[in-house]
C-alpha positions in Angstrom: 101.9 126.7 271.8 103.4 130.1 272.2 106.7 130.8 270.5 109.3 133.4 271.5 110.8 135.8 269.0 114.2 133.9 269.3 112.7 130.5 268.7 112.0 129.1 265.2 108.5 127.7 264.9 108.5 123.9 264.9 104.8 123.3 264.6 101.7 125.2 263.4 98.2 125.5 264.7 95.6 125.2 261.9 92.6 127.3 262.9 90.4 125.5 260.4 87.1 126.7 258.9 85.2 127.2 262.1 85.6 127.0 265.8 82.0 126.1 266.5 81.8 122.3 267.5 78.4 121.8 265.8 79.7 123.3 262.5 82.8 121.2 262.8 80.7 118.0 263.1 78.7 119.0 260.0 81.9 119.8 258.1 83.3 116.4 259.0 80.3 114.6 257.6 80.3 116.8 254.5 84.1 116.4 253.9 84.0 112.7 254.5 81.2 112.2 252.1 82.9 114.3 249.4 86.2 112.4 249.9 84.6 109.0 249.6 82.9 110.1 246.3 86.2 111.6 245.1 88.1 108.4 245.8 85.5 106.0 244.3 84.8 108.2 241.3 88.5 108.7 240.3 89.4 105.1 241.0 86.4 103.9 238.9 87.3 106.2 236.0 90.9 105.0 236.1 89.8 101.3 236.3 87.3 101.7 233.4 90.0 103.2 231.1 92.4 100.4 232.0 90.0 97.5 231.4 88.1 98.8 228.3 90.3 98.6 225.2 88.0 101.2 223.4 89.1 103.8 225.9 92.8 103.3 225.2 93.1 106.6 223.4 95.2 109.7 224.1 92.2 111.6 225.6 91.5 108.9 228.2 95.2 108.5 228.8 95.4 112.1 229.9 92.1 111.8 231.8 93.7 108.9 233.8 96.6 111.2 234.7 94.1 113.9 235.7 92.2 111.5 237.9 95.4 110.3 239.5 96.4 113.8 240.3 92.9 114.6 241.6 93.0 111.5 243.8 96.4 112.4 245.3 95.6 116.1 245.5 92.5 115.3 247.6 94.2 112.6 249.7 96.9 115.1 250.7 94.4 117.6 252.1 91.1 116.0 253.3 92.3 113.2 255.7 94.3 115.7 257.7 91.4 118.1 257.7 89.0 115.4 258.9 91.4 114.5 261.8 91.5 118.2 262.9 87.8 118.6 262.7 87.4 116.0 265.4 90.4 116.9 267.6 91.0 119.7 270.0 94.7 119.9 269.3 94.8 121.1 265.6 98.6 121.1 265.4 100.7 120.1 262.4 104.5 119.7 262.7 106.7 121.8 260.5 107.9 118.7 258.6 104.4 117.5 257.9 103.3 121.0 256.9 106.3 121.2 254.5 105.3 117.8 253.0 101.7 118.8 252.6 102.6 122.1 250.9 105.1 120.3 248.6 102.6 117.6 247.5 99.7 120.1 247.2 101.7 122.2 244.7 103.0 119.1 242.8 99.5 117.7 242.2 97.9 121.1 241.7 100.5 122.3 239.2 100.3 119.0 237.4 96.6 119.4 236.9 97.1 122.9 235.5 99.4 121.6 232.8 97.4 118.5 232.1 94.3 120.6 231.4 96.3 122.5 228.8 97.6 119.3 227.3 94.1 118.0 227.1 92.9 121.1 225.3 95.8 120.6 222.7 94.6 117.0 222.3 91.1 118.2 221.5 92.4 120.9 219.2 94.4 118.3 217.1 91.4 115.9 217.1 88.9 118.5 215.8 91.1 120.8 213.7 93.4 118.2 212.2 91.5 114.9 212.4 93.3 113.2 209.5 96.7 113.9 211.1 95.6 113.1 214.6 97.1 109.5 214.7 100.4 110.6 213.4 100.6 113.7 215.8 99.3 112.2 219.0 101.4 109.1 219.1 101.9 107.2 222.3 105.4 108.5 222.6 104.2 112.1 222.3 101.4 111.4 224.8 103.9 109.9 227.3 106.2 112.9 226.9 103.3 115.4 227.4 102.2 113.6 230.5 105.8 113.4 231.9 106.2 117.1 231.1 103.0 117.9 233.1 104.2 116.0 236.2 107.7 117.6 235.8 106.2 121.1 235.6 104.2 120.4 238.8 107.3 119.2 240.6 109.4 122.2 239.5 106.8 124.8 240.5 106.3 123.0 243.8 110.0 123.0 244.7 110.4 126.7 243.9 107.2 127.8 245.8 107.9 125.6 248.8 111.6 126.8 249.0 110.6 130.5 248.8 107.9 130.0 251.4 109.7 128.0 254.0 113.1 129.6 253.7 111.7 132.5 255.6 112.0 132.7 259.4 108.9 131.9 261.4 109.5 133.1 264.9 106.2 134.8 265.9 102.7 133.5 265.8 102.2 130.0 264.6 98.4 130.1 264.1 97.5 129.6 260.4 94.1 131.0 259.5 93.4 128.0 257.2 92.6 124.3 257.3 95.8 123.2 255.5 99.3 124.5 254.8 99.0 126.8 251.8 101.7 129.3 250.8 99.7 132.5 251.0 98.5 131.7 254.5 102.0 130.8 255.6 103.6 133.9 254.3 101.4 136.1 256.6 103.2 134.5 259.6 106.8 135.2 258.4 109.0 137.3 260.7 110.6 139.2 257.8 109.7 140.9 254.6 108.0 138.5 252.2 108.2 140.6 249.0 110.8 138.3 247.3 108.9 135.2 248.1 105.6 136.7 247.0 107.1 137.7 243.6 108.6 134.2 243.2 105.2 132.6 243.9 103.5 135.1 241.6 106.0 134.3 238.7 105.4 130.6 239.3 101.7 131.3 239.2 102.1 133.0 235.8 104.0 130.0 234.5 101.6 127.3 235.9 98.3 129.2 235.7 98.2 132.0 233.2 100.3 130.5 230.5 98.2 127.2 230.4 95.0 129.2 230.6 96.2 131.3 227.6 97.1 128.2 225.7 93.6 126.7 226.5 91.8 129.8 225.3 93.9 129.9 222.1 93.1 126.2 221.4 89.4 126.7 222.0 89.3 129.8 219.8 90.7 127.7 217.0 88.3 124.8 217.8 85.3 127.1 217.8 86.3 128.6 214.4 86.7 125.1 213.0 83.4 123.8 214.4 81.4 126.8 213.2 82.7 126.1 209.7 81.4 122.5 209.8 78.5 121.9 207.4 77.1 119.0 209.4 75.0 119.9 212.4 75.7 116.4 213.8 79.4 117.0 213.5 79.2 120.4 215.3 77.1 118.9 218.1 79.6 116.0 218.5 82.6 118.4 218.6 81.0 120.6 221.2 79.9 117.6 223.3 83.5 116.3 223.2 84.9 119.6 224.5 82.1 120.5 226.9 83.3 118.4 229.8 86.8 119.7 229.5 85.7 123.3 229.4 83.6 122.8 232.6 86.6 121.3 234.5 88.9 124.2 233.3 86.5 126.9 234.5 86.0 125.2 237.9 89.6 124.6 238.6 91.4 127.6 237.1 88.7 130.1 238.2 89.2 129.3 241.9 93.0 128.9 241.7 93.5 132.2 239.9 91.5 134.0 242.6 93.9 132.6 245.3 97.3 133.0 243.6 96.9 135.7 241.0 94.7 138.4 242.5 95.2 141.0 245.3 94.9 139.6 248.8 91.3 139.2 249.9 89.8 138.4 253.3 91.0 135.3 255.1 87.4 133.9 255.1 87.1 134.3 251.4 90.5 132.7 250.7 89.5 129.7 252.8 86.1 129.3 251.0 87.8 129.5 247.6 90.4 127.0 248.7 87.7 124.6 249.8 86.3 124.7 246.3 89.4 123.7 244.4 90.9 121.4 247.0 87.7 119.5 248.1 84.9 120.0 245.6 86.6 120.1 242.2 88.5 116.7 242.6 85.0 115.2 243.3 83.3 116.9 240.4 85.9 116.0 237.7 85.1 112.3 237.4 81.4 113.0 237.7 81.5 115.6 234.9 83.5 113.3 232.5 81.4 110.2 233.2 78.0 111.8 233.2 78.6 113.7 230.0 80.6 111.0 228.2 78.9 108.3 226.2 82.1 106.2 225.9 82.6 106.1 229.7 78.9 105.3 230.4 79.1 102.5 227.8 82.2 101.1 229.4 80.5 101.2 232.8 77.5 99.3 231.5 79.8 96.8 229.9 81.7 96.2 233.2 78.4 96.0 235.2 76.9 93.6 232.7 80.0 91.4 232.9 80.1 91.3 236.7 76.4 91.2 237.5 74.7 89.5 234.5 72.0 87.7 236.6 70.9 90.8 238.5 70.9 92.9 235.4 68.9 90.3 233.6 66.0 90.8 236.0 65.4 94.2 234.5 65.2 93.0 230.8 
């Protein structure tokens, strides 16, 4: 596993979250449970939107894209982590590490922009309801979704290039449970200032700009809602936006801590990474389904259609 100063690293050793066997077993059970809930929850949400015609609206179209990004985001990280939790040789080849970093940034960056697009959708729906059908056409929605995925790909290519263009000839032990840019840069055998600045600028583009747009959208939404004369209308508007706000806080909060703040301890960085790579993709479908009447109605409709006899027992 040791590399000489003249030899380029061809594989990395992922130190993981703990070196205690008992803790690793507990983490394996926990991560496996979370991953299964993540996969089932996001697939169920995507399926409900596809089969229920009443959910064929821009908001649920973007939600499907978010669920797809969540599903791919989680699948890129957790299966590899599960394998390493049960194996003694926690090695990942450079090529696989590169692929993991590239995909991680693609799906993560796409989620960032999608959340901003969803805030714009809510802004138009609440602040310009009469013009909503003419503004949020399916062509516009398709372009916004394509732009989100393109932005994620662009940021991923830049960050991955500036991270892996550096020489890695010293230690190959990554104090993390997956290949993430900040953890990799600490192993580089040369000055990393240029790469850090490039990653920071990409972070501004993919994190701070969307966050600023989201804040601006919700400031306008709040002003509009407060001016509503109907208490029922205000409640409905806030209920519609509540789920999205919760997801924004959970995802952006942890991502900003990792990529836009001064370097913290390695243990803190790993814990924050666990939150936005493992926990948040599981919570997103739960938040949108538990707080959304349309999704719960669609779920009851599908359940009634598929299990009419069993459900009839409870009537």
